[in-house]
Wavefront OBJ file of the C-alpha trace (Angstrom):
o trace
v 196.982 150.911 50.384
v 200.600 151.497 49.369
v 203.361 149.511 51.048
v 204.061 150.888 54.541
v 205.673 149.723 57.769
v 203.404 150.167 60.799
v 204.137 150.582 64.475
v 200.985 149.758 66.467
v 200.764 150.357 70.205
v 198.157 148.623 72.319
v 198.564 145.508 70.201
v 197.285 143.180 72.901
v 194.090 145.177 73.430
v 190.623 144.841 71.937
v 191.218 147.394 69.183
v 194.961 146.981 68.681
v 194.826 143.222 68.197
v 192.026 143.520 65.620
v 193.918 146.244 63.763
v 197.090 144.151 63.605
v 195.154 141.168 62.239
v 193.837 143.412 59.481
v 197.230 144.979 58.692
v 199.090 141.677 58.343
v 196.634 140.707 55.611
v 197.705 143.689 53.516
v 200.563 143.038 51.091
v 203.818 144.791 51.905
v 202.742 146.215 55.264
v 205.062 144.890 58.003
v 203.889 145.483 61.575
v 205.908 146.151 64.710
v 204.018 145.690 67.999
v 205.480 146.596 71.385
v 203.533 144.531 73.965
v 204.054 143.306 77.503
v 204.330 139.614 76.642
v 204.261 137.198 73.721
v 201.173 135.721 75.342
v 199.336 138.617 73.714
v 198.671 136.213 70.840
v 200.023 138.308 67.984
v 199.630 136.802 64.513
v 202.642 135.351 62.740
v 204.792 137.828 60.868
v 204.435 140.587 63.451
v 207.688 141.807 64.967
v 207.201 141.743 68.713
v 209.134 144.007 71.055
v 208.872 143.968 74.872
v 207.275 146.983 76.568
v 206.964 146.740 80.343
v 204.944 149.920 80.820
v 203.823 153.011 78.942
v 205.310 156.254 80.231
v 207.139 159.404 79.228
v 210.554 157.737 79.409
v 210.063 154.861 76.938
v 212.840 154.448 74.366
v 211.129 153.813 71.026
v 214.194 153.851 68.767
v 214.208 150.138 67.955
v 210.455 150.005 67.417
v 210.508 153.068 65.149
v 213.298 151.830 62.889
v 211.844 151.842 59.374
v 208.351 152.782 60.555
v 206.341 155.053 58.263
v 203.014 155.052 60.114
v 202.390 154.959 63.864
v 198.952 154.015 65.163
v 198.855 154.869 68.849
v 196.001 152.891 70.387
v 197.521 152.253 73.817
v 196.096 154.364 76.628
v 194.952 154.478 80.196
v 191.280 153.955 79.516
v 188.211 155.267 81.275
v 187.162 153.093 84.215
v 183.890 153.090 86.144
v 185.576 152.430 89.509
v 188.668 154.621 89.748
v 191.371 153.315 92.115
v 194.005 156.024 91.713
v 194.285 158.667 94.426
v 195.032 161.237 91.707
v 193.180 160.169 88.539
v 194.152 163.292 86.573
v 197.873 162.690 87.171
v 197.516 159.002 86.312
v 195.736 159.772 83.048
v 198.231 162.489 82.105
v 201.207 160.209 82.732
v 200.029 157.677 80.157
v 197.708 159.550 77.811
v 199.659 162.799 77.525
v 203.289 162.347 78.573
v 203.765 158.887 77.067
v 201.933 159.871 73.892
v 204.068 162.968 73.358
v 207.253 161.063 74.087
v 206.362 158.532 71.379
v 205.307 161.246 68.922
v 208.500 163.270 69.389
v 210.630 160.214 68.749
v 208.450 159.249 65.781
v 208.922 162.671 64.190
v 212.681 162.504 64.787
v 212.774 159.032 63.193
v 211.073 160.302 60.036
v 207.642 158.771 60.561
v 205.332 160.246 57.952
v 201.962 159.883 59.710
v 200.877 159.533 63.340
v 197.347 158.201 63.883
v 196.112 158.926 67.396
v 193.153 156.999 68.771
v 191.447 159.520 71.008
v 187.895 159.373 72.423
v 184.474 160.882 71.880
v 184.785 162.053 75.485
v 186.875 164.908 74.094
v 183.622 166.260 72.640
v 181.704 165.715 75.864
v 179.616 163.246 77.821
v 176.377 163.340 75.872
v 174.152 165.173 73.419
v 170.817 166.872 73.909
v 167.841 165.494 71.941
v 168.087 166.464 68.286
v 171.771 167.438 68.472
v 174.938 165.610 67.440
v 178.672 165.892 67.963
v 180.781 166.817 64.937
v 184.500 166.394 64.440
v 185.214 170.121 64.372
v 183.062 171.107 67.361
v 184.699 172.967 70.232
v 185.848 170.239 72.652
v 184.137 170.040 76.037
v 185.561 167.097 78.012
v 184.410 166.677 81.590
v 186.204 163.759 83.249
v 189.993 163.235 83.672
v 190.088 160.677 80.854
v 188.491 163.016 78.323
v 190.593 165.948 79.498
v 193.815 163.932 79.150
v 192.864 162.900 75.623
v 192.196 166.516 74.652
v 195.512 167.647 76.119
v 197.272 164.938 74.105
v 195.482 166.062 70.938
v 196.534 169.675 71.493
v 200.168 168.770 72.124
v 200.220 166.480 69.093
v 198.850 169.250 66.875
v 201.600 171.599 68.045
v 204.248 168.942 67.427
v 202.875 168.200 63.955
v 202.943 171.901 63.086
v 206.572 172.173 64.235
v 207.890 168.991 62.588
v 205.734 168.422 59.515
v 204.735 164.932 60.642
v 201.154 164.319 59.532
v 198.643 163.793 62.321
v 195.267 162.068 62.189
v 193.005 162.057 65.247
v 190.157 159.548 65.503
v 187.553 159.795 68.264
v 185.506 156.586 68.523
v 182.230 156.212 70.361
v 181.564 152.972 72.262
v 183.322 150.130 70.410
v 181.743 146.673 70.276
v 182.463 143.477 68.400
v 183.490 139.852 68.909
v 185.228 139.564 72.276
v 183.839 142.818 73.692
v 184.003 143.141 77.473
v 182.550 145.409 80.176
v 178.927 146.609 80.038
v 178.257 145.278 76.531
v 179.236 141.765 77.615
v 177.074 142.111 80.711
v 174.070 142.983 78.529
v 174.567 139.841 76.452
v 174.862 137.713 79.573
v 171.625 139.147 80.984
v 169.758 138.525 77.742
v 171.183 135.016 77.343
v 170.051 134.076 80.847
v 166.577 135.493 80.251
v 166.824 137.972 83.095
v 163.994 140.542 82.996
v 165.468 144.008 82.469
v 163.785 147.344 83.279
v 164.808 148.920 79.978
v 161.715 148.546 77.837
v 160.892 152.254 77.560
v 164.217 153.999 76.974
v 163.908 156.427 74.053
v 167.427 157.848 73.927
v 169.659 157.821 70.835
v 173.213 156.519 70.929
v 175.927 156.029 68.322
v 178.085 152.893 68.438
v 180.978 151.735 66.302
v 181.668 148.133 65.338
v 185.245 146.970 65.787
v 185.502 146.088 62.078
v 184.284 149.546 61.077
v 186.745 151.320 63.369
v 189.634 149.215 62.080
v 188.621 149.990 58.501
v 188.537 153.727 59.248
v 191.994 153.570 60.859
v 193.441 151.761 57.859
v 191.855 154.341 55.547
v 193.227 157.222 57.620
v 196.716 155.726 57.673
v 197.035 156.152 53.922
v 194.466 158.611 52.531
v 196.031 161.954 51.511
v 192.987 163.952 52.655
v 193.174 162.514 56.177
v 196.368 164.392 57.016
v 195.990 166.784 59.969
v 192.288 166.079 60.390
v 190.003 164.957 63.201
v 187.393 162.260 62.535
v 184.618 160.787 64.626
v 183.977 157.054 64.333
v 180.563 155.399 64.386
v 178.418 152.949 62.432
v 176.297 155.792 61.111
v 173.199 154.098 62.587
v 171.895 155.341 65.932
v 169.510 153.478 68.220
v 168.043 153.542 71.715
v 169.093 151.311 74.579
v 165.775 149.501 74.206
v 166.349 148.933 70.480
v 169.898 147.731 71.118
v 168.761 145.158 73.652
v 166.015 143.910 71.333
v 168.432 143.548 68.418
v 170.959 141.749 70.625
v 168.285 139.381 71.871
v 167.361 138.468 68.293
v 171.036 137.892 67.464
v 171.374 135.653 70.524
v 168.204 133.740 69.680
v 166.657 134.706 73.004
v 163.470 136.591 73.944
v 163.986 140.143 75.159
v 162.264 140.391 78.539
v 162.206 144.178 78.815
v 159.974 145.854 81.386
v 158.712 149.373 80.500
v 159.833 151.075 83.727
v 159.820 154.902 83.422
v 163.288 156.358 82.885
v 162.687 159.122 85.443
v 162.127 156.517 88.125
v 165.225 154.480 87.265
v 167.359 157.618 87.013
v 166.200 158.705 90.452
v 167.044 155.346 91.994
v 170.442 155.343 90.284
v 171.190 158.809 91.673
v 170.289 157.673 95.196
v 172.651 154.704 94.796
v 175.491 156.905 93.554
v 175.304 155.456 90.025
v 174.558 158.634 88.082
v 177.394 158.030 85.600
v 176.150 154.546 84.762
v 172.612 155.903 84.534
v 173.695 158.553 82.033
v 175.286 155.866 79.852
v 172.152 153.748 79.824
v 169.513 156.449 79.534
v 171.312 159.439 78.021
v 171.909 160.219 74.355
v 175.215 160.502 72.538
v 175.044 160.907 68.776
v 177.786 161.751 66.321
v 177.814 162.950 62.730
v 180.331 161.147 60.486
v 179.500 163.041 57.282
v 183.039 164.488 57.303
v 184.387 160.945 56.842
v 182.272 160.503 53.742
v 183.040 163.925 52.309
v 186.826 163.928 52.799
v 187.659 160.235 52.575
v 184.763 158.714 50.684
v 184.496 156.398 53.680
v 181.302 154.677 54.723
v 181.113 151.938 57.383
v 181.566 148.624 55.520
v 179.649 146.572 58.120
v 176.028 147.272 59.027
v 175.016 147.532 62.666
v 172.805 144.438 62.408
v 175.626 142.384 60.876
v 178.108 143.582 63.488
v 175.706 142.742 66.325
v 175.192 139.302 64.799
v 178.957 138.667 64.692
v 179.321 139.879 68.269
v 176.515 137.649 69.510
v 177.812 134.625 67.611
v 181.254 135.012 69.188
v 179.593 135.177 72.606
v 177.605 132.000 71.893
v 180.656 130.180 70.547
v 182.698 131.137 73.605
v 180.106 129.486 75.845
v 180.511 126.187 73.983
v 184.285 126.049 74.398
l 1 2 3 4 5 6 7 8 9 10 11 12 13 14 15 16 17 18 19 20 21 22 23 24 25 26 27 28 29 30 31 32 33 34 35 36 37 38 39 40 41 42 43 44 45 46 47 48 49 50 51 52 53 54 55 56 57 58 59 60 61 62 63 64 65 66 67 68 69 70 71 72 73 74 75 76 77 78 79 80 81 82 83 84 85 86 87 88 89 90 91 92 93 94 95 96 97 98 99 100 101 102 103 104 105 106 107 108 109 110 111 112 113 114 115 116 117 118 119 120 121 122 123 124 125 126 127 128 129 130 131 132 133 134 135 136 137 138 139 140 141 142 143 144 145 146 147 148 149 150 151 152 153 154 155 156 157 158 159 160 161 162 163 164 165 166 167 168 169 170 171 172 173 174 175 176 177 178 179 180 181 182 183 184 185 186 187 188 189 190 191 192 193 194 195 196 197 198 199 200 201 202 203 204 205 206 207 208 209 210 211 212 213 214 215 216 217 218 219 220 221 222 223 224 225 226 227 228 229 230 231 232 233 234 235 236 237 238 239 240 241 242 243 244 245 246 247 248 249 250 251 252 253 254 255 256 257 258 259 260 261 262 263 264 265 266 267 268 269 270 271 272 273 274 275 276 277 278 279 280 281 282 283 284 285 286 287 288 289 290 291 292 293 294 295 296 297 298 299 300 301 302 303 304 305 306 307 308 309 310 311 312 313 314 315 316 317 318 319 320 321 322 323
């Protein structure tokens, strides 16, 4: 890594905070982080700038002064229970308009490379058995979040072509790691409490990406010459079923996995009757990605194994219960 000044958005989030912690350890790589409040817990040495909200009218001039690489990780993320009356407009406001506003100002300020953290939802919602998503597949997003991310990607590509600013797009699958929230945290809580779960006969295949692996890929893409103007998918390169994931997590937590072999067709039917088809698809459906492009172009392989990453995630969960 050559000396570079970074602007990182989303610095108080799960991914952004981990990325900043990694960047400040690199020699000669100052970091600027626009966040809502200093309570975000940024490490020492990071230049903090206030950012009340993310929209198409933000003035980024101060934040972009001297910046050579922008990593745009801030976004309106996918939510299971949507509260907006117009989800598409809400996603476009943040994920498209705000992103393009930042990118235009970055290009005008002379930023060399813009790394955009997109989503695997640009590819689609799931893969059929025996198939995988690849970085250069034709996109097929379905929900407003995935559509907004694709629209941002398309606008960024046009801007990069017009200005010469290098663009790197990274589409992660589900990210997990120490401090993970949402459904992954719920799974650990269920296993820790010894709650019997009806997931003992789920034979899907899903790709995951450890937080440390995603951060490492971002750092690689921020500097590698071959990453310029490319799209990459991010995963651990090890796929597993929901049943296998729960068993591995149970081992990492030091708890027995009480998994009941309830047929998937039965659980899917019940979920559909309860209006939980989306959640059902996440638990029982497959979503696999091929990261061979990362290896071929960048020489990049995930530095942390899935088992090690699950162990670190579980240990953080156990430690948090002691404090």
